[in-house]
C-alpha positions in Angstrom: -9.9 85.4 -131.0 -11.9 88.2 -132.4 -12.7 89.3 -135.9 -10.5 92.3 -135.4 -7.3 90.2 -135.6 -5.2 89.1 -138.5 -2.4 86.5 -138.3 1.0 86.1 -140.0 2.1 82.5 -140.1 5.1 80.7 -141.7 4.1 79.2 -145.0 5.9 76.9 -147.4 6.2 79.8 -149.9 7.0 82.6 -147.3 4.6 84.0 -144.9 0.8 83.8 -145.0 -1.7 86.5 -143.9 -4.8 84.8 -142.3 -8.0 85.9 -140.7 -9.3 83.9 -137.7 -10.8 80.5 -138.7 -9.9 81.1 -142.4 -9.6 78.1 -144.7 -7.0 79.7 -146.9 -4.6 82.7 -146.7 -5.7 86.2 -147.7 -2.1 86.7 -149.1 1.3 84.9 -149.1 4.4 87.1 -149.1 8.0 86.2 -149.5 9.1 88.0 -146.3 7.6 88.6 -142.9 7.9 92.4 -143.3 5.9 92.3 -146.5 3.3 90.1 -144.9 2.9 92.5 -142.0 2.6 95.4 -144.5 0.0 93.5 -146.6 -2.0 92.6 -143.4 -2.1 96.3 -142.5 -3.5 97.0 -146.1 -6.1 94.3 -145.9 -7.4 95.2 -142.4 -6.1 98.6 -141.3 -7.8 98.5 -137.8 -7.0 94.9 -137.0 -4.5 93.7 -134.4 -1.7 92.0 -136.3 -0.2 88.9 -134.6 2.9 87.2 -135.9 3.6 83.6 -135.3 6.7 82.9 -133.1 7.4 79.7 -131.4 10.3 79.5 -129.0 11.2 76.1 -127.6 12.4 76.5 -124.0 12.9 74.1 -121.1 10.5 76.0 -118.9 6.9 76.8 -119.5 5.1 77.0 -122.8 6.4 78.5 -126.0 5.2 81.9 -127.0 3.0 81.5 -130.0 2.1 85.0 -131.1 3.6 88.5 -130.8 2.8 91.9 -132.0 5.1 93.2 -134.8 
């Protein structure tokens, strides 16, 4: 992880916008699209990574994707 990343994770109230190793969310938005937009506002040059976990019978689940 680098400081030039920002994460979108599922949150109990929608989707959280987090920086690496953050103790709390920078923002919580009701939709994933709004969270991606807010992340771009917070850190315009950061790489945005969205949480996505697929459970399959083969290999490991994908955990992050670019929007």
